[in-house]
C-alpha angles and dihedrals in degrees: 000000000000094000090063089067092058095098091044090054090049091055092048091048091050092052090048092051091048090057092049093045090064091060120116091224110099093207093052092046093048092049093050093050091048089051090050093050089051091052089048091056091047092051092050089055094044094049106112092005108061100001132042112261094238096050093045091048092054093053092044090054091052092049093047092050092049093049091051093048093050093049094245093175093064105092130175108248114243120209113240094196127241122337128178112263119244126230126199123229131189095275138013133024121329112273126230111248106229115160128210090241091058092052094046091048094051093044090052088065090052096249115164123235091257092049091050089051091052092048094050094041095238137111125275089245091057092053091048091052093050091049090053091045092054093041092242115153122193093200090060090062093062119097118253094212116141124252091253092054091046092050090052092052092046092053090051092049098044097047091191094307103144092189095069109102132192095277094051093047092046090052091052091049090050089052087059091050095258113130112194132167115259089235092060092047091051092050091048092053090051091052098044101037114013092162091057092049090052091048092053091048091053098042097047098053116136113256110204119216118245113264112241131174125181097227147305115329089013093114133006123195118212126191142151137218116220100174091109095046092116087066091045093252119133121174119208123187143172131198134188108242095215105044097021087230111161102233094185138356122173141155116225137178094236142038099225124146090235091058093055091044092053091054091045092051091052090052092048090050089055104036105019133247115310120229091232139010125207121200141136128268095268117137090234088073097054097097093049092050092047089053092049091049092056097038102039104007090237104129092120091055096042102079119063136163117280095256090053096052091080124066117245126222 
């Protein structure tokens, strides 16, 4: 059975990471140590489940000793960019120091509230509170020109170019010092050139790529349904992308990673280990992806966006 090779694969992965960890390249060394830490977490979970406690403990001791000897804890600091400084008052949590000049400067470049929050490294709510505190209104920055005046400017800017959409027209208006809501620009384009709006809607449609899988057990798709969570019912399922065979489908009373892993192991016992697994970034999939990283080395191809975790026709 494929699960019996789990410990063998762990040993091979450890030897491979040891060779890479001696490299002079910092990126290679960092990647190998990260892979080893991932395998360490996977082994801790598998101890007593997939692997005998004694055998798993021996390999875990070797990994821990190697990580300590190589100075695994010393990491190269990575800059996280600018974040608003915090100041302490007499009571309460430290407050983010965001000046009126900063807000006025960012708003002058037409940044949205969410974009300002991302730039300053704070939440959207914090930016909204500071705007209210400094009596800065975003609505007051918008032009009060009438629809007829706006239509006239849009016609002059477009010049019959049907490819110009609301964002491009709004940017040109902003270049002339006219700040208008995107909604108003879109409505103006519909009034002045409805044929061009229809042409853009038809020509910019999303064309999905054709779904292809090499063969059975080449790719499994995992996903969960949480619509019944208020009644403590969570449905987890997996499907083979080639044959559309449902490899497991079960309703549980929790959304734990161990629950999904237990169902996945039962499916592997019956159908074999897939070459790849595709799922979303939910924490309930962590154990499965840790297993795939050790067994197939596919952690980087395990997580996908939500719309990609389901096979397409």
